[in-house]
N, CA, C and O atoms as a DFTB+ gen file, in Angstrom:
384 C
 N C O
     1  1     118.752     113.002     113.497
     2  2     119.099     111.772     114.161
     3  2     120.606     111.774     114.439
     4  3     121.414     112.151     113.591
     5  1     120.948     111.348     115.630
     6  2     122.344     111.329     116.068
     7  2     122.977     109.989     115.735
     8  3     122.488     108.956     116.191
     9  1     124.051     109.974     114.955
    10  2     124.692     108.711     114.609
    11  2     125.944     108.434     115.450
    12  3     126.771     107.600     115.084
    13  1     126.074     109.134     116.568
    14  2     127.183     108.895     117.491
    15  2     126.776     107.769     118.447
    16  3     126.276     108.016     119.545
    17  1     127.004     106.524     118.004
    18  2     126.527     105.371     118.751
    19  2     127.248     105.171     120.076
    20  3     126.701     104.545     120.983
    21  1     128.453     105.685     120.204
    22  2     129.184     105.563     121.465
    23  2     128.379     106.165     122.614
    24  3     128.426     105.676     123.742
    25  1     127.661     107.201     122.320
    26  2     126.847     107.890     123.311
    27  2     125.760     106.988     123.897
    28  3     125.349     107.158     125.045
    29  1     125.303     106.031     123.094
    30  2     124.211     105.152     123.515
    31  2     124.697     103.815     124.056
    32  3     123.891     102.981     124.468
    33  1     125.993     103.609     124.056
    34  2     126.561     102.324     124.457
    35  2     126.209     101.951     125.896
    36  3     125.814     100.815     126.156
    37  1     126.345     102.878     126.819
    38  2     126.065     102.578     128.234
    39  2     124.609     102.157     128.439
    40  3     124.328     101.200     129.160
    41  1     123.696     102.872     127.806
    42  2     122.279     102.532     127.943
    43  2     121.980     101.181     127.311
    44  3     121.203     100.399     127.861
    45  1     122.582     100.900     126.172
    46  2     122.373      99.610     125.507
    47  2     122.881      98.467     126.388
    48  3     122.222      97.433     126.502
    49  1     124.046      98.648     127.008
    50  2     124.592      97.615     127.894
    51  2     123.699      97.408     129.112
    52  3     123.479      96.275     129.541
    53  1     123.192      98.487     129.659
    54  2     122.263      98.456     130.790
    55  2     121.024      97.628     130.428
    56  3     120.591      96.777     131.206
    57  1     120.463      97.881     129.254
    58  2     119.273      97.160     128.815
    59  2     119.575      95.693     128.527
    60  3     118.731      94.830     128.770
    61  1     120.756      95.402     128.018
    62  2     121.143      94.009     127.757
    63  2     121.176      93.201     129.047
    64  3     120.763      92.042     129.069
    65  1     121.662      93.804     130.107
    66  2     121.724      93.093     131.392
    67  2     120.315      92.772     131.881
    68  3     120.072      91.685     132.405
    69  1     119.402      93.697     131.717
    70  2     118.026      93.476     132.170
    71  2     117.242      92.547     131.248
    72  3     116.226      91.987     131.659
    73  1     117.692      92.380     130.024
    74  2     116.937      91.643     129.008
    75  2     117.068      90.131     129.170
    76  3     117.380      89.424     128.211
    77  1     116.835      89.650     130.356
    78  2     116.837      88.212     130.628
    79  2     115.690      87.948     131.604
    80  3     115.571      88.656     132.603
    81  1     114.853      86.959     131.345
    82  2     113.681      86.727     132.199
    83  2     114.011      86.537     133.681
    84  3     113.300      87.051     134.545
    85  1     115.075      85.806     133.975
    86  2     115.428      85.564     135.381
    87  2     115.872      86.865     136.038
    88  3     115.481      87.148     137.171
    89  1     116.678      87.656     135.349
    90  2     117.142      88.916     135.935
    91  2     115.985      89.895     136.106
    92  3     115.932      90.623     137.097
    93  1     115.060      89.919     135.152
    94  2     113.872      90.769     135.324
    95  2     113.071      90.327     136.545
    96  3     112.586      91.156     137.314
    97  1     112.938      89.027     136.713
    98  2     112.207      88.486     137.862
    99  2     112.904      88.852     139.170
   100  3     112.246      89.239     140.135
   101  1     114.222      88.733     139.209
   102  2     114.983      89.084     140.411
   103  2     114.804      90.562     140.739
   104  3     114.533      90.914     141.887
   105  1     114.953      91.420     139.749
   106  2     114.836      92.862     139.976
   107  2     113.435      93.219     140.434
   108  3     113.259      93.990     141.377
   109  1     112.448      92.663     139.771
   110  2     111.064      92.951     140.155
   111  2     110.776      92.475     141.578
   112  3     110.112      93.167     142.349
   113  1     111.281      91.283     141.919
   114  2     111.105      90.764     143.276
   115  2     111.792      91.621     144.316
   116  3     111.247      91.852     145.395
   117  1     112.991      92.097     143.997
   118  2     113.699      92.984     144.932
   119  2     112.955      94.295     145.117
   120  3     112.915      94.833     146.223
   121  1     112.371      94.810     144.059
   122  2     111.609      96.055     144.176
   123  2     110.366      95.849     145.041
   124  3     109.996      96.729     145.817
   125  1     109.725      94.695     144.909
   126  2     108.528      94.414     145.708
   127  2     108.874      94.197     147.177
   128  3     108.189      94.703     148.066
   129  1     109.948      93.438     147.424
   130  2     110.303      93.059     148.795
   131  2     111.201      94.088     149.479
   132  3     111.208      94.190     150.706
   133  1     111.948      94.842     148.695
   134  2     112.874      95.812     149.267
   135  2     114.296      95.291     149.255
   136  3     115.196      95.937     148.719
   137  1     114.499      94.135     149.841
   138  2     115.805      93.482     149.858
   139  2     115.621      92.027     150.246
   140  3     114.675      91.682     150.954
   141  1     116.520      91.176     149.786
   142  2     116.517      89.778     150.217
   143  2     117.835      89.116     149.857
   144  3     118.660      89.681     149.139
   145  1     118.017      87.901     150.373
   146  2     119.271      87.168     150.171
   147  2     119.088      86.064     149.133
   148  3     117.977      85.801     148.674
   149  1     120.185      85.433     148.779
   150  2     120.179      84.408     147.737
   151  2     119.316      83.209     148.139
   152  3     118.629      82.636     147.293
   153  1     119.341      82.831     149.395
   154  2     118.547      81.680     149.851
   155  2     117.062      81.907     149.602
   156  3     116.357      81.008     149.144
   157  1     116.599      83.099     149.901
   158  2     115.188      83.429     149.653
   159  2     114.890      83.372     148.156
   160  3     113.868      82.823     147.746
   161  1     115.775      83.936     147.347
   162  2     115.583      83.911     145.896
   163  2     115.579      82.483     145.379
   164  3     114.788      82.138     144.500
   165  1     116.459      81.651     145.922
   166  2     116.556      80.264     145.502
   167  2     115.235      79.538     145.767
   168  3     114.770      78.770     144.924
   169  1     114.638      79.775     146.917
   170  2     113.357      79.148     147.252
   171  2     112.238      79.653     146.352
   172  3     111.400      78.869     145.905
   173  1     112.217      80.946     146.086
   174  2     111.160      81.534     145.254
   175  2     111.278      81.104     143.787
   176  3     110.278      80.777     143.147
   177  1     112.495      81.109     143.270
   178  2     112.709      80.846     141.846
   179  2     112.904      79.366     141.529
   180  3     112.848      78.968     140.365
   181  1     113.134      78.546     142.562
   182  2     113.366      77.109     142.381
   183  2     114.497      76.867     141.378
   184  3     114.354      76.115     140.414
   185  1     115.627      77.535     141.641
   186  2     116.816      77.417     140.800
   187  2     118.019      77.183     141.696
   188  3     117.989      77.505     142.884
   189  1     119.082      76.618     141.124
   190  2     120.301      76.431     141.915
   191  2     120.897      77.769     142.347
   192  3     120.799      78.774     141.644
   193  1     121.512      77.749     143.514
   194  2     122.134      78.954     144.057
   195  2     123.189      79.494     143.107
   196  3     123.331      80.710     142.975
   197  1     123.924      78.623     142.447
   198  2     124.989      79.069     141.546
   199  2     124.425      79.855     140.357
   200  3     125.030      80.831     139.915
   201  1     123.283      79.434     139.848
   202  2     122.646      80.141     138.726
   203  2     122.200      81.529     139.158
   204  3     122.424      82.511     138.450
   205  1     121.571      81.605     140.318
   206  2     121.117      82.896     140.828
   207  2     122.308      83.810     141.085
   208  3     122.255      85.000     140.775
   209  1     123.366      83.271     141.642
   210  2     124.565      84.071     141.912
   211  2     125.163      84.645     140.628
   212  3     125.641      85.780     140.622
   213  1     125.141      83.878     139.553
   214  2     125.642      84.388     138.272
   215  2     124.813      85.567     137.784
   216  3     125.358      86.556     137.293
   217  1     123.495      85.463     137.920
   218  2     122.618      86.562     137.517
   219  2     122.835      87.787     138.416
   220  3     122.860      88.919     137.934
   221  1     122.988      87.555     139.710
   222  2     123.239      88.659     140.638
   223  2     124.546      89.366     140.300
   224  3     124.630      90.591     140.382
   225  1     125.552      88.610     139.925
   226  2     126.838      89.207     139.567
   227  2     126.698      90.141     138.367
   228  3     127.278      91.227     138.357
   229  1     125.940      89.730     137.366
   230  2     125.724      90.590     136.196
   231  2     124.987      91.864     136.594
   232  3     125.327      92.952     136.128
   233  1     123.984      91.734     137.450
   234  2     123.226      92.902     137.902
   235  2     124.096      93.826     138.754
   236  3     123.991      95.049     138.654
   237  1     124.948      93.244     139.586
   238  2     125.855      94.038     140.428
   239  2     126.881      94.778     139.580
   240  3     127.134      95.964     139.796
   241  1     127.469      94.082     138.621
   242  2     128.484      94.679     137.758
   243  2     127.912      95.859     136.979
   244  3     128.608      96.844     136.732
   245  1     126.643      95.756     136.594
   246  2     125.984      96.831     135.848
   247  2     125.539      97.977     136.761
   248  3     125.076      99.009     136.276
   249  1     125.676      97.803     138.076
   250  2     125.274      98.853     139.017
   251  2     123.777      98.926     139.239
   252  3     123.261      99.945     139.699
   253  1     123.081      97.851     138.915
   254  2     121.626      97.822     139.064
   255  2     121.238      97.457     140.487
   256  3     120.263      97.981     141.026
   257  1     122.005      96.550     141.097
   258  2     121.750      96.157     142.488
   259  2     123.035      96.312     143.288
   260  3     124.130      96.438     142.741
   261  1     122.859      96.298     144.603
   262  2     124.017      96.278     145.498
   263  2     123.703      95.338     146.649
   264  3     122.543      95.107     146.992
   265  1     124.760      94.805     147.231
   266  2     124.605      93.879     148.339
   267  2     125.161      94.459     149.619
   268  3     126.158      95.181     149.615
   269  1     124.497      94.130     150.718
   270  2     124.949      94.561     152.039
   271  2     125.111      93.319     152.903
   272  3     124.164      92.558     153.102
   273  1     126.308      93.127     153.405
   274  2     126.603      91.949     154.218
   275  2     125.970      92.105     155.601
   276  3     126.048      93.153     156.242
   277  1     125.340      91.006     156.029
   278  2     124.745      90.937     157.358
   279  2     125.159      89.579     157.932
   280  3     124.468      88.578     157.739
   281  1     126.281      89.557     158.631
   282  2     126.823      88.293     159.120
   283  2     127.325      87.467     157.955
   284  3     128.198      87.906     157.207
   285  1     126.779      86.272     157.798
   286  2     127.201      85.384     156.722
   287  2     126.417      85.590     155.427
   288  3     126.823      85.091     154.378
   289  1     125.322      86.304     155.484
   290  2     124.517      86.472     154.278
   291  2     124.639      87.877     153.707
   292  3     125.015      88.823     154.399
   293  1     124.314      87.984     152.439
   294  2     124.303      89.275     151.763
   295  2     122.876      89.546     151.321
   296  3     122.257      88.724     150.645
   297  1     122.364      90.696     151.706
   298  2     121.035      91.120     151.288
   299  2     121.181      92.090     150.123
   300  3     121.928      93.066     150.195
   301  1     120.456      91.804     149.056
   302  2     120.542      92.614     147.843
   303  2     119.347      93.546     147.738
   304  3     118.254      93.259     148.225
   305  1     119.600      94.686     147.077
   306  2     118.520      95.636     146.812
   307  2     118.824      96.369     145.509
   308  3     119.976      96.452     145.082
   309  1     117.782      96.895     144.890
   310  2     117.945      97.679     143.668
   311  2     118.447      99.055     144.066
   312  3     117.893      99.684     144.968
   313  1     119.490      99.526     143.398
   314  2     120.075     100.817     143.756
   315  2     120.057     101.809     142.586
   316  3     120.601     102.907     142.711
   317  1     119.453     101.452     141.472
   318  2     119.413     102.319     140.298
   319  2     117.973     102.781     140.073
   320  3     117.087     101.974     139.793
   321  1     117.760     104.070     140.197
   322  2     116.414     104.633     140.058
   323  2     115.826     104.395     138.670
   324  3     114.609     104.276     138.528
   325  1     116.677     104.325     137.644
   326  2     116.173     104.086     136.287
   327  2     115.461     102.742     136.212
   328  3     114.461     102.602     135.508
   329  1     115.974     101.764     136.931
   330  2     115.370     100.436     136.918
   331  2     113.976     100.487     137.529
   332  3     113.041      99.876     137.011
   333  1     113.844     101.211     138.619
   334  2     112.535     101.320     139.267
   335  2     111.514     101.899     138.298
   336  3     110.404     101.379     138.184
   337  1     111.874     102.960     137.604
   338  2     110.953     103.585     136.650
   339  2     110.672     102.659     135.470
   340  3     109.540     102.583     134.992
   341  1     111.690     101.963     135.007
   342  2     111.533     101.070     133.872
   343  2     110.604      99.905     134.205
   344  3     109.728      99.566     133.409
   345  1     110.785      99.299     135.360
   346  2     109.933      98.175     135.764
   347  2     108.491      98.640     135.923
   348  3     107.567      97.929     135.526
   349  1     108.287      99.817     136.494
   350  2     106.923     100.351     136.623
   351  2     106.297     100.555     135.265
   352  3     105.098     100.334     135.100
   353  1     107.086     100.974     134.282
   354  2     106.582     101.193     132.936
   355  2     106.296      99.865     132.234
   356  3     105.270      99.725     131.568
   357  1     107.185      98.906     132.378
   358  2     107.027      97.631     131.675
   359  2     105.890      96.777     132.234
   360  3     105.184      96.107     131.480
   361  1     105.716      96.802     133.542
   362  2     104.700      95.977     134.183
   363  2     103.674      96.900     134.838
   364  3     103.996      97.636     135.771
   365  1     102.449      96.857     134.347
   366  2     101.445      97.712     134.959
   367  2     101.122      97.221     136.359
   368  3     101.528      96.125     136.746
   369  1     100.412      98.008     137.098
   370  2     100.159      97.738     138.523
   371  2      99.496      96.384     138.763
   372  3      99.758      95.754     139.788
   373  1      98.650      95.921     137.852
   374  2      97.970      94.640     138.055
   375  2      98.941      93.477     138.019
   376  3      98.701      92.460     138.670
   377  1     100.048      93.602     137.265
   378  2     101.029      92.533     137.162
   379  2     101.974      92.519     138.350
   380  3     102.665      91.522     138.561
   381  1     102.030      93.577     139.125
   382  2     103.014      93.663     140.207
   383  2     102.484      93.159     141.516
   384  3     103.201      93.170     142.518
């Protein structure tokens, strides 16, 4: 067993960011839809835009999603392949 915990720090931080129900829902929705903007997420999740933006910021900072500006709106998408594999593992096909 390896007791060099520094080596596992990045993965632990990555998992901490995903370990929130709203962020899991956002990531899963982005994987299903491909990309979408905050307004669409706000309608789907029935949450204030500011709350969703805070969650998006955490996901962006962790490198899990990225945004592409299209005029006044930003469309987000999942850009980390590990997340795609993890979501497929956590949620079987019937749940997706």
